TILUMZA-836095 format. One record per residue (C-alpha): residue number from 1; residue in one letter; z, y, x. Coordinates in nm, 4 decimals, decimal comma, padded with zeros to 6 digits. Layout:
BEGIN
+-----+------+----------+----------+----------+
! pos ! code !        Z !        Y !        X !
+-----+------+----------+----------+----------+
! NUM !    A !        Z !        Y !        X !
...
+-----+------+----------+----------+----------+
This chain:
BEGIN
+-----+------+----------+----------+----------+
! pos ! code !        Z !        Y !        X !
+-----+------+----------+----------+----------+
!   1 !    M !  04,9513 !  03,9368 !  01,1811 !
!   2 !    S !  04,8497 !  03,5884 !  01,3010 !
!   3 !    I !  04,6221 !  03,3849 !  01,0778 !
!   4 !    V !  04,8935 !  03,1307 !  01,0507 !
!   5 !    D !  05,1812 !  03,3795 !  01,0081 !
!   6 !    T !  05,1308 !  03,5097 !  00,6578 !
!   7 !    P !  05,4184 !  03,5266 !  00,4113 !
!   8 !    E !  05,2750 !  03,2254 !  00,2140 !
!   9 !    R !  05,2531 !  03,0231 !  00,5251 !
!  10 !    R !  05,6063 !  03,1147 !  00,6341 !
!  11 !    Q !  05,7252 !  02,9861 !  00,2987 !
!  12 !    L !  05,5216 !  02,6652 !  00,3581 !
!  13 !    R !  05,7032 !  02,6190 !  00,6974 !
!  14 !    E !  06,0345 !  02,6665 !  00,5288 !
!  15 !    L !  05,9559 !  02,4119 !  00,2628 !
!  16 !    T !  05,8394 !  02,1596 !  00,5214 !
!  17 !    R !  06,1406 !  02,2239 !  00,7325 !
!  18 !    A !  06,3768 !  02,1617 !  00,4407 !
!  19 !    F !  06,1969 !  01,8517 !  00,3485 !
!  20 !    V !  06,2372 !  01,7107 !  00,7029 !
!  21 !    T !  06,6037 !  01,7982 !  00,7253 !
!  22 !    R !  06,6842 !  01,6481 !  00,3909 !
!  23 !    E !  06,4485 !  01,3567 !  00,3544 !
!  24 !    V !  06,3577 !  01,2552 !  00,7058 !
!  25 !    L !  06,6099 !  01,3139 !  00,9819 !
!  26 !    P !  06,8887 !  01,1089 !  00,8323 !
!  27 !    H !  06,6546 !  00,8032 !  00,8244 !
!  28 !    L !  06,3909 !  00,8346 !  01,0903 !
!  29 !    D !  06,5583 !  00,6010 !  01,3441 !
!  30 !    D !  06,5973 !  00,3337 !  01,0733 !
!  31 !    W !  06,2268 !  00,3718 !  00,9847 !
!  32 !    E !  06,1379 !  00,3451 !  01,3494 !
!  33 !    R !  06,3111 !  00,0135 !  01,3733 !
!  34 !    A !  06,1859 ! -00,1148 !  01,0307 !
!  35 !    G !  05,8200 ! -00,0409 !  01,1421 !
!  36 !    E !  05,7368 !  00,1661 !  00,8348 !
!  37 !    V !  05,8382 !  00,4562 !  00,6103 !
!  38 !    P !  05,9388 !  00,3872 !  00,2458 !
!  39 !    R !  05,6939 !  00,4482 ! -00,0384 !
!  40 !    A !  05,9593 !  00,6738 ! -00,2012 !
!  41 !    L !  05,8950 !  00,9245 !  00,0921 !
!  42 !    H !  05,5429 !  00,9715 ! -00,0439 !
!  43 !    A !  05,6709 !  01,0462 ! -00,3898 !
!  44 !    S !  05,9248 !  01,2959 ! -00,2546 !
!  45 !    A !  05,6539 !  01,4820 ! -00,0543 !
!  46 !    A !  05,4194 !  01,4727 ! -00,3351 !
!  47 !    K !  05,6878 !  01,6326 ! -00,5709 !
!  48 !    L !  05,7119 !  01,9271 ! -00,3411 !
!  49 !    G !  05,3359 !  01,9577 ! -00,3086 !
!  50 !    L !  05,3202 !  01,8679 !  00,0532 !
!  51 !    L !  05,0940 !  01,5523 !  00,0106 !
!  52 !    G !  04,8410 !  01,7652 ! -00,1706 !
!  53 !    I !  04,8104 !  02,0469 !  00,0838 !
!  54 !    G !  04,4485 !  02,1057 !  00,1833 !
!  55 !    F !  04,3102 !  01,9238 ! -00,1291 !
!  56 !    P !  04,1764 !  02,1259 ! -00,4290 !
!  57 !    E !  04,3771 !  02,1435 ! -00,7430 !
!  58 !    S !  04,0853 !  02,0089 ! -00,9429 !
!  59 !    V !  04,1570 !  01,6655 ! -00,8021 !
!  60 !    G !  04,5283 !  01,6784 ! -00,8058 !
!  61 !    G !  04,5935 !  01,8575 ! -00,4845 !
!  62 !    S !  04,7967 !  02,1602 ! -00,4041 !
!  63 !    G !  04,5208 !  02,3842 ! -00,2882 !
!  64 !    G !  04,5150 !  02,5549 !  00,0484 !
!  65 !    D !  04,2872 !  02,4877 !  00,3520 !
!  66 !    L !  04,2745 !  02,3288 !  00,6878 !
!  67 !    L !  04,5088 !  02,5888 !  00,8328 !
!  68 !    D !  04,7725 !  02,5109 !  00,5637 !
!  69 !    S !  04,7486 !  02,1409 !  00,6477 !
!  70 !    I !  04,8014 !  02,2279 !  01,0143 !
!  71 !    I !  05,1091 !  02,4302 !  00,9350 !
!  72 !    V !  05,2686 !  02,1283 !  00,7539 !
!  73 !    T !  05,1934 !  01,9018 !  01,0421 !
!  74 !    E !  05,3221 !  02,1472 !  01,2998 !
!  75 !    E !  05,6441 !  02,2156 !  01,1250 !
!  76 !    L !  05,7085 !  01,8558 !  01,0369 !
!  77 !    I !  05,7212 !  01,7718 !  01,4107 !
!  78 !    R !  05,8895 !  02,0873 !  01,5315 !
!  79 !    S !  06,1722 !  02,0282 !  01,2730 !
!  80 !    G !  06,2512 !  01,6906 !  01,4325 !
!  81 !    G !  05,9989 !  01,4547 !  01,2749 !
!  82 !    S !  05,7263 !  01,2954 !  01,4884 !
!  83 !    S !  05,3504 !  01,2336 !  01,5150 !
!  84 !    G !  05,4170 !  00,8793 !  01,4019 !
!  85 !    L !  05,5743 !  01,0138 !  01,0831 !
!  86 !    V !  05,2634 !  01,2275 !  01,0276 !
!  87 !    A !  05,0415 !  00,9224 !  01,0697 !
!  88 !    A !  05,2430 !  00,7252 !  00,8216 !
!  89 !    L !  05,2973 !  00,9884 !  00,5565 !
!  90 !    F !  04,9607 !  01,1603 !  00,5718 !
!  91 !    T !  04,7172 !  00,8709 !  00,6151 !
!  92 !    H !  04,5510 !  00,9939 !  00,2941 !
!  93 !    G !  04,4278 !  01,2838 !  00,5072 !
!  94 !    I !  04,1683 !  01,0453 !  00,6535 !
!  95 !    A !  04,1439 !  00,8090 !  00,3495 !
!  96 !    L !  04,0532 !  01,0587 !  00,0784 !
!  97 !    P !  03,8271 !  01,3414 !  00,2153 !
!  98 !    H !  03,5043 !  01,1322 !  00,1900 !
!  99 !    M !  03,5785 !  01,0662 ! -00,1763 !
! 100 !    V !  03,6638 !  01,4273 ! -00,2482 !
! 101 !    A !  03,3455 !  01,5430 ! -00,0843 !
! 102 !    A !  03,1364 !  01,2967 ! -00,2755 !
! 103 !    A !  03,2976 !  01,3878 ! -00,6093 !
! 104 !    G !  03,2199 !  01,7560 ! -00,5294 !
! 105 !    A !  02,8575 !  01,6668 ! -00,4661 !
! 106 !    H !  02,8332 !  01,4648 ! -00,7857 !
! 107 !    S !  02,9676 !  01,7588 ! -00,9977 !
! 108 !    G !  02,7717 !  02,0270 ! -00,8098 !
! 109 !    G !  03,0938 !  02,1660 ! -00,6661 !
! 110 !    S !  03,2371 !  02,1998 ! -00,3148 !
! 111 !    L !  03,5387 !  01,9847 ! -00,3139 !
! 112 !    G !  03,6443 !  01,9538 !  00,0460 !
! 113 !    G !  03,2899 !  02,0204 !  00,1640 !
! 114 !    R !  03,0041 !  01,8542 ! -00,0229 !
! 115 !    L !  02,7588 !  01,5890 !  00,0811 !
! 116 !    G !  02,4728 !  01,7438 ! -00,1042 !
! 117 !    G !  02,2554 !  01,4953 ! -00,2893 !
! 118 !    T !  02,4497 !  01,1921 ! -00,1816 !
! 119 !    A !  02,6666 !  01,1358 ! -00,4850 !
! 120 !    S !  02,7172 !  00,8044 ! -00,6619 !
! 121 !    P !  02,7725 !  00,7598 ! -01,0408 !
! 122 !    G !  03,1095 !  00,6127 ! -00,9637 !
! 123 !    D !  03,2397 !  00,9063 ! -00,7589 !
! 124 !    D !  03,3970 !  01,0959 ! -01,0462 !
! 125 !    S !  03,5977 !  00,7821 ! -01,1454 !
! 126 !    L !  03,7279 !  00,7570 ! -00,7876 !
! 127 !    V !  03,9074 !  01,0851 ! -00,8479 !
! 128 !    E !  04,1097 !  00,9398 ! -01,1331 !
! 129 !    R !  04,1523 !  00,5875 ! -00,9923 !
! 130 !    Y !  04,2471 !  00,6790 ! -00,6282 !
! 131 !    I !  04,2652 !  01,0460 ! -00,5418 !
! 132 !    R !  04,5062 !  01,1735 ! -00,8050 !
! 133 !    P !  04,7455 !  00,8759 ! -00,7804 !
! 134 !    T !  04,7526 !  00,9105 ! -00,4028 !
! 135 !    L !  04,8216 !  01,2795 ! -00,4036 !
! 136 !    A !  05,0926 !  01,2107 ! -00,6658 !
! 137 !    G !  05,2597 !  00,9637 ! -00,4255 !
! 138 !    T !  05,2163 !  00,6636 ! -00,6327 !
! 139 !    M !  04,9397 !  00,5065 ! -00,4266 !
! 140 !    I !  04,8806 !  00,4747 ! -00,0507 !
! 141 !    G !  04,5378 !  00,4749 !  00,1044 !
! 142 !    A !  04,4097 !  00,3808 !  00,4520 !
! 143 !    L !  04,0810 !  00,4312 !  00,6435 !
! 144 !    A !  03,9095 !  00,1250 !  00,7974 !
! 145 !    I !  03,6371 !  00,2084 !  01,0507 !
! 146 !    T !  03,7399 !  00,0485 !  01,3851 !
! 147 !    E !  03,6480 ! -00,3117 !  01,4561 !
! 148 !    P !  03,7543 ! -00,5485 !  01,7309 !
! 149 !    D !  03,4109 ! -00,5225 !  01,9109 !
! 150 !    S !  03,3122 ! -00,1643 !  01,8323 !
! 151 !    G !  03,5994 !  00,0643 !  01,9260 !
! 152 !    S !  03,4733 !  00,4278 !  01,9205 !
! 153 !    D !  03,1154 !  00,3025 !  01,8493 !
! 154 !    V !  03,0878 !  00,3728 !  01,4830 !
! 155 !    A !  02,7198 !  00,2935 !  01,4809 !
! 156 !    G !  02,8163 ! -00,0520 !  01,6085 !
! 157 !    I !  02,9988 ! -00,1610 !  01,3003 !
! 158 !    R !  02,9300 ! -00,5206 !  01,2065 !
! 159 !    T !  03,1184 ! -00,5623 !  00,8729 !
! 160 !    T !  02,8475 ! -00,6210 !  00,6164 !
! 161 !    A !  02,8161 ! -00,5578 !  00,2447 !
! 162 !    R !  02,5345 ! -00,7363 !  00,0662 !
! 163 !    R !  02,4398 ! -00,6144 ! -00,2811 !
! 164 !    D !  02,4790 ! -00,8748 ! -00,5563 !
! 165 !    G !  02,4267 ! -00,7211 ! -00,9007 !
! 166 !    D !  02,7081 ! -00,4896 ! -00,9862 !
! 167 !    H !  02,9039 ! -00,5852 ! -00,6724 !
! 168 !    Y !  02,8848 ! -00,5845 ! -00,2965 !
! 169 !    V !  02,9917 ! -00,8968 ! -00,1033 !
! 170 !    V !  03,1834 ! -00,7876 !  00,2023 !
! 171 !    N !  03,2350 ! -00,9929 !  00,5214 !
! 172 !    G !  03,3943 ! -00,8728 !  00,8498 !
! 173 !    S !  03,7053 ! -00,7453 !  01,0064 !
! 174 !    K !  03,8838 ! -00,4303 !  01,1007 !
! 175 !    T !  04,1635 ! -00,3543 !  01,3455 !
! 176 !    Y !  04,4147 ! -00,0800 !  01,4395 !
! 177 !    I !  04,4296 !  00,0363 !  01,0712 !
! 178 !    T !  04,7072 !  00,2940 !  01,0196 !
! 179 !    S !  04,9056 !  00,2206 !  00,7079 !
! 180 !    G !  04,7100 ! -00,1002 !  00,6722 !
! 181 !    H !  05,0107 ! -00,2975 !  00,5612 !
! 182 !    R !  05,1319 ! -00,0647 !  00,2917 !
! 183 !    A !  04,7935 !  00,0639 !  00,1696 !
! 184 !    D !  04,6938 ! -00,0095 ! -00,1912 !
! 185 !    F !  04,3265 !  00,0598 ! -00,1058 !
! 186 !    V !  04,1237 !  00,0984 !  00,2065 !
! 187 !    T !  03,8280 !  00,3364 !  00,2393 !
! 188 !    T !  03,6060 !  00,0998 !  00,4453 !
! 189 !    A !  03,2915 !  00,1531 !  00,6556 !
! 190 !    V !  03,0378 ! -00,1332 !  00,6049 !
! 191 !    C !  02,6853 ! -00,1966 !  00,7019 !
! 192 !    T !  02,4676 ! -00,2102 !  00,3915 !
! 193 !    D !  02,1267 ! -00,2368 !  00,5531 !
! 194 !    L !  02,1208 ! -00,5853 !  00,6690 !
! 195 !    S !  01,7787 ! -00,5425 !  00,8445 !
! 196 !    G !  01,9742 ! -00,4364 !  01,1544 !
! 197 !    S !  01,9144 ! -00,0647 !  01,1337 !
! 198 !    G !  02,2930 ! -00,0021 !  01,1329 !
! 199 !    E !  02,2981 !  00,2095 !  00,8110 !
! 200 !    L !  02,6523 !  00,2509 !  00,6958 !
! 201 !    T !  02,8141 !  00,2887 !  00,3493 !
! 202 !    L !  03,1702 !  00,3702 !  00,2469 !
! 203 !    L !  03,3451 !  00,1393 ! -00,0020 !
! 204 !    V !  03,6939 !  00,1660 ! -00,1556 !
! 205 !    I !  03,8366 ! -00,1862 ! -00,1262 !
! 206 !    D !  04,1490 ! -00,2735 ! -00,3242 !
! 207 !    K !  04,4321 ! -00,4803 ! -00,1714 !
! 208 !    G !  04,4660 ! -00,8081 ! -00,3537 !
! 209 !    L !  04,0929 ! -00,8785 ! -00,4038 !
! 210 !    P !  04,0185 ! -01,2439 ! -00,3354 !
! 211 !    G !  03,9081 ! -01,2859 !  00,0367 !
! 212 !    F !  04,0788 ! -00,9593 !  00,1425 !
! 213 !    T !  04,3530 ! -01,0554 !  00,3903 !
! 214 !    V !  04,5942 ! -00,8173 !  00,5610 !
! 215 !    G !  04,6718 ! -00,9742 !  00,8956 !
! 216 !    R !  04,9649 ! -00,9455 !  01,1296 !
! 217 !    R !  05,1601 ! -00,6219 !  01,1740 !
! 218 !    L !  05,0476 ! -00,4862 !  01,5172 !
! 219 !    E !  05,3390 ! -00,3915 !  01,7480 !
! 220 !    K !  05,2704 ! -00,0781 !  01,9379 !
! 221 !    L !  05,4022 !  00,1311 !  02,2281 !
! 222 !    G !  05,4718 !  00,4242 !  01,9982 !
! 223 !    W !  05,4260 !  00,5412 !  01,6385 !
! 224 !    H !  05,6891 !  00,2703 !  01,5451 !
! 225 !    C !  05,7413 !  00,4072 !  01,1953 !
! 226 !    S !  05,3664 !  00,3893 !  01,1207 !
! 227 !    D !  05,2544 !  00,0443 !  01,0243 !
! 228 !    T !  04,9334 ! -00,0788 !  01,1703 !
! 229 !    A !  04,7361 ! -00,3857 !  01,0671 !
! 230 !    E !  04,4286 ! -00,6067 !  01,1140 !
! 231 !    L !  04,2103 ! -00,6572 !  00,8067 !
! 232 !    S !  03,9841 ! -00,9442 !  00,7219 !
! 233 !    F !  03,7131 ! -00,9691 !  00,4489 !
! 234 !    V !  03,5548 ! -01,3056 !  00,3580 !
! 235 !    D !  03,3127 ! -01,2816 !  00,0654 !
! 236 !    V !  03,5074 ! -00,9949 ! -00,0954 !
! 237 !    R !  03,3466 ! -00,8842 ! -00,4165 !
! 238 !    V !  03,3736 ! -00,5071 ! -00,4443 !
! 239 !    P !  03,2341 ! -00,3267 ! -00,7502 !
! 240 !    V !  02,9454 ! -00,0971 ! -00,6836 !
! 241 !    A !  03,1435 !  00,1673 ! -00,8751 !
! 242 !    N !  03,3736 !  00,1725 ! -00,5717 !
! 243 !    R !  03,1002 !  00,3092 ! -00,3458 !
! 244 !    I !  03,1583 !  00,6524 ! -00,2043 !
! 245 !    G !  02,8302 !  00,8624 ! -00,2323 !
! 246 !    A !  02,4858 !  00,7027 ! -00,2025 !
! 247 !    E !  02,4159 !  00,3900 ! -00,0133 !
! 248 !    N !  02,3488 !  00,4308 !  00,3595 !
! 249 !    T !  02,5105 !  00,7686 !  00,3822 !
! 250 !    G !  02,8363 !  00,6524 !  00,5323 !
! 251 !    F !  02,7668 !  00,7448 !  00,8922 !
! 252 !    L !  02,7043 !  01,1069 !  00,8040 !
! 253 !    A !  03,0226 !  01,1178 !  00,5841 !
! 254 !    I !  03,2282 !  00,9796 !  00,8708 !
! 255 !    M !  03,0925 !  01,2261 !  01,1199 !
! 256 !    Q !  03,1542 !  01,5226 !  00,8898 !
! 257 !    H !  03,5211 !  01,4486 !  00,8549 !
! 258 !    F !  03,5909 !  01,3734 !  01,2218 !
! 259 !    A !  03,6579 !  01,7382 !  01,2861 !
! 260 !    T !  03,9600 !  01,7540 !  01,0609 !
! 261 !    E !  04,0996 !  01,4303 !  01,1979 !
! 262 !    R !  04,0612 !  01,5516 !  01,5564 !
! 263 !    L !  04,2199 !  01,8806 !  01,4742 !
! 264 !    S !  04,5099 !  01,7051 !  01,3103 !
! 265 !    L !  04,5636 !  01,5049 !  01,6197 !
! 266 !    A !  04,5311 !  01,8185 !  01,8327 !
! 267 !    T !  04,7997 !  01,9777 !  01,6147 !
! 268 !    Q !  05,0315 !  01,6799 !  01,6621 !
! 269 !    A !  04,9813 !  01,7037 !  02,0369 !
! 270 !    Y !  05,0643 !  02,0729 !  02,0821 !
! 271 !    A !  05,3454 !  02,0507 !  01,8155 !
! 272 !    T !  05,5042 !  01,7588 !  02,0033 !
! 273 !    A !  05,4767 !  01,9631 !  02,3257 !
! 274 !    Q !  05,6506 !  02,2581 !  02,1588 !
! 275 !    R !  05,9253 !  02,0312 !  02,0290 !
! 276 !    C !  05,9756 !  01,8856 !  02,3744 !
! 277 !    V !  05,9999 !  02,2267 !  02,5249 !
! 278 !    E !  06,2751 !  02,3189 !  02,2739 !
! 279 !    L !  06,4585 !  01,9945 !  02,3400 !
! 280 !    A !  06,4281 !  02,0335 !  02,7248 !
! 281 !    T !  06,5381 !  02,3933 !  02,7092 !
! 282 !    R !  06,8452 !  02,3182 !  02,4991 !
! 283 !    W !  06,9346 !  02,0255 !  02,7327 !
! 284 !    C !  06,8965 !  02,2355 !  03,0456 !
! 285 !    R !  07,1226 !  02,5103 !  02,9110 !
! 286 !    D !  07,3934 !  02,2687 !  02,8160 !
! 287 !    R !  07,3702 !  02,0191 !  03,0964 !
! 288 !    E !  07,5712 !  02,0970 !  03,4099 !
! 289 !    T !  07,5215 !  01,9439 !  03,7525 !
! 290 !    F !  07,7247 !  02,0326 !  04,0555 !
! 291 !    G !  07,9152 !  02,2823 !  03,8526 !
! 292 !    R !  07,6157 !  02,4780 !  03,7255 !
! 293 !    P !  07,3863 !  02,4529 !  03,4246 !
! 294 !    L !  07,0438 !  02,3096 !  03,5029 !
! 295 !    A !  06,8796 !  02,6242 !  03,3639 !
! 296 !    S !  07,0494 !  02,8377 !  03,6219 !
! 297 !    R !  06,8255 !  02,6947 !  03,8914 !
! 298 !    Q !  06,4916 !  02,8695 !  03,9444 !
! 299 !    V !  06,2987 !  02,5544 !  03,9829 !
! 300 !    I !  06,4094 !  02,4381 !  03,6307 !
! 301 !    R !  06,3388 !  02,7760 !  03,4806 !
! 302 !    H !  05,9862 !  02,7880 !  03,6230 !
! 303 !    R !  05,9171 !  02,4326 !  03,5078 !
! 304 !    L !  06,0270 !  02,5142 !  03,1602 !
! 305 !    A !  05,8177 !  02,8300 !  03,1706 !
! 306 !    E !  05,5091 !  02,6288 !  03,2699 !
! 307 !    M !  05,5694 !  02,3842 !  02,9826 !
! 308 !    H !  05,6051 !  02,6609 !  02,7358 !
! 309 !    T !  05,2903 !  02,8253 !  02,8564 !
! 310 !    R !  05,0858 !  02,5101 !  02,8236 !
! 311 !    A !  05,2193 !  02,4294 !  02,4728 !
! 312 !    E !  05,1634 !  02,7873 !  02,3431 !
! 313 !    A !  04,8111 !  02,8138 !  02,4987 !
! 314 !    A !  04,7038 !  02,4899 !  02,3358 !
! 315 !    R !  04,8473 !  02,6029 !  02,0025 !
! 316 !    S !  04,6511 !  02,9222 !  02,0137 !
! 317 !    Y !  04,3294 !  02,7586 !  02,1002 !
! 318 !    V !  04,3629 !  02,4921 !  01,8279 !
! 319 !    H !  04,4374 !  02,7509 !  01,5590 !
! 320 !    E !  04,1278 !  02,9544 !  01,6731 !
! 321 !    V !  03,9017 !  02,6527 !  01,6398 !
! 322 !    A !  04,0676 !  02,5381 !  01,3140 !
! 323 !    A !  03,9981 !  02,8812 !  01,1673 !
! 324 !    R !  03,6358 !  02,8507 !  01,2557 !
! 325 !    V !  03,6074 !  02,5045 !  01,0974 !
! 326 !    A !  03,7780 !  02,6286 !  00,7861 !
! 327 !    A !  03,5146 !  02,9059 !  00,7744 !
! 328 !    G !  03,2388 !  02,6425 !  00,7841 !
! 329 !    E !  03,1208 !  02,6958 !  01,1358 !
! 330 !    P !  02,9574 !  02,3955 !  01,3140 !
! 331 !    V !  03,1848 !  02,3866 !  01,6150 !
! 332 !    V !  03,1740 !  02,0176 !  01,7176 !
! 333 !    T !  03,1972 !  02,0936 !  02,0818 !
! 334 !    E !  03,4940 !  02,3279 !  02,0402 !
! 335 !    V !  03,6837 !  02,0697 !  01,8300 !
! 336 !    A !  03,6432 !  01,8319 !  02,1083 !
! 337 !    M !  03,7790 !  02,0775 !  02,3588 !
! 338 !    A !  04,0651 !  02,1688 !  02,1349 !
! 339 !    K !  04,1671 !  01,8011 !  02,1063 !
! 340 !    N !  04,1525 !  01,7539 !  02,4884 !
! 341 !    V !  04,3328 !  02,0734 !  02,5712 !
! 342 !    A !  04,6102 !  01,9922 !  02,3333 !
! 343 !    V !  04,6430 !  01,6294 !  02,4511 !
! 344 !    A !  04,6456 !  01,7340 !  02,8137 !
! 345 !    A !  04,9290 !  01,9895 !  02,7472 !
! 346 !    C !  05,1243 !  01,7280 !  02,5551 !
! 347 !    D !  05,0870 !  01,4626 !  02,8231 !
! 348 !    Q !  05,2227 !  01,7060 !  03,0847 !
! 349 !    V !  05,4899 !  01,8566 !  02,8823 !
! 350 !    V !  05,6504 !  01,5346 !  02,7335 !
! 351 !    D !  05,6524 !  01,3837 !  03,0828 !
! 352 !    Q !  05,8370 !  01,6775 !  03,2286 !
! 353 !    A !  06,0669 !  01,6958 !  02,9296 !
! 354 !    L !  06,1811 !  01,3401 !  02,9772 !
! 355 !    Q !  06,2204 !  01,3916 !  03,3444 !
! 356 !    L !  06,4533 !  01,6949 !  03,2850 !
! 357 !    H !  06,6666 !  01,4805 !  03,0489 !
! 358 !    G !  06,7302 !  01,2371 !  03,3340 !
! 359 !    G !  06,8712 !  00,8922 !  03,2495 !
! 360 !    F !  06,9500 !  01,0071 !  02,8925 !
! 361 !    G !  06,5804 !  01,0824 !  02,8298 !
! 362 !    Y !  06,5075 !  00,7078 !  02,8867 !
! 363 !    L !  06,7267 !  00,5860 !  02,6045 !
! 364 !    R !  06,6322 !  00,5277 !  02,2532 !
! 365 !    D !  06,9042 !  00,7655 !  02,1441 !
! 366 !    A !  06,7125 !  01,0586 !  02,2920 !
! 367 !    E !  06,4499 !  01,2260 !  02,0648 !
! 368 !    V !  06,2464 !  01,3038 !  02,3711 !
! 369 !    E !  06,2031 !  00,9315 !  02,4401 !
! 370 !    R !  06,0296 !  00,8837 !  02,1069 !
! 371 !    H !  05,7967 !  01,1760 !  02,1654 !
! 372 !    Y !  05,7051 !  01,0362 !  02,5103 !
! 373 !    R !  05,6026 !  00,7045 !  02,3504 !
! 374 !    D !  05,4302 !  00,8610 !  02,0521 !
! 375 !    A !  05,2251 !  01,0963 !  02,2615 !
! 376 !    R !  05,0229 !  00,8287 !  02,4355 !
! 377 !    I !  04,8054 !  00,7490 !  02,1331 !
! 378 !    L !  04,6908 !  01,1120 !  02,0889 !
! 379 !    G !  04,4280 !  01,0817 !  02,3677 !
! 380 !    I !  04,2995 !  00,7578 !  02,2102 !
! 381 !    G !  04,2903 !  00,8028 !  01,8344 !
! 382 !    G !  04,0166 !  00,9957 !  01,6514 !
! 383 !    G !  03,7907 !  00,9493 !  01,9594 !
! 384 !    T !  03,9238 !  00,9070 !  02,3108 !
! 385 !    T !  03,9503 !  01,1808 !  02,5723 !
! 386 !    E !  03,6369 !  01,0274 !  02,7388 !
! 387 !    I !  03,4389 !  01,0457 !  02,4110 !
! 388 !    M !  03,5513 !  01,4087 !  02,3589 !
! 389 !    N !  03,4196 !  01,4766 !  02,7173 !
! 390 !    E !  03,0815 !  01,3252 !  02,6234 !
! 391 !    I !  03,0645 !  01,5563 !  02,3179 !
! 392 !    I !  03,1551 !  01,8537 !  02,5321 !
! 393 !    A !  02,8971 !  01,7632 !  02,7993 !
! 394 !    K !  02,6329 !  01,7324 !  02,5250 !
! 395 !    G !  02,7299 !  02,0772 !  02,3991 !
! 396 !    M !  02,6723 !  02,2078 !  02,7552 !
! 397 !    G !  02,3229 !  02,0680 !  02,7441 !
! 398 !    L !  02,3954 !  01,8009 !  02,9988 !
+-----+------+----------+----------+----------+
């Protein structure tokens, strides 16, 4: 039996599929055009326990591990959703883990992987103020790391936080922030060592604080139902109690949680490829040209076979690496390879799937058209393909 094909995980697939069929498919096109998903969708997903998958019950989650989270992501896309929907609905998957880990370190536990010895006295209160409400679907969180001048260079972050009594005074800006418009709070990377050493700290910054401005909604090639924003901080006073872990431990916290984000993107990539194989296969069986179904032609059958092979191979490798991450293995290089393998498979498959759909595939009415647009971000987000290659090269001793 496959590690992802247990009776419990089959039930999780069925639950996710039913959720997509009932709550998503009738509305997804409208959300694409509106540029965001409704807050009510978070509440619906939370009621079923889907928002809390992969988070411990002790903080309001549904339990399960990384593999369970992968099952939900995979099935959401294969049931007719999209990677853009995953980004919009599950942004807490990158906004909360640092808080969960810090709370675990503070209590001596292992909530989501502890940052031993780096806890802050405020970490326990973060559970009640942010983690539980978010997993209950009543709050939305975002993660703000990327800046206009830093891109993938986390160490180059310039947003500063100067300590002033019981507060930090934050100045700087962030960009490309997923769910930045809808978020009630933002887990934000700031530089707290103003001597120029580049030490980072994570702060939870509430929307509505004086000086915190949510800028224009960024229009994108894909992920249309996932709102993206620019953020600006001008003398924003953030309570020290909103610090995640100890001061100057933010870089380590960010690095420790990159693996799960990258595996989520890898999952979105191979699942998108699988969905596009299904769509293209169905189309080629039904579509007739010159009096024959497209699928009756060897060149078409072979193309579909190659697409299916790429998607399934990527899926198998991502699952293998995810299982090792869930077991606590330090597989940084393998995570980078898994992301690149899945993204490459996705790029090839969605391109071929749209080509097989012909002119119809170029229309907004075609589901494959949305996947074609959405897929392009997967080789950029969470670390570009080029950054992944640098990690792989380092793992090779180069």
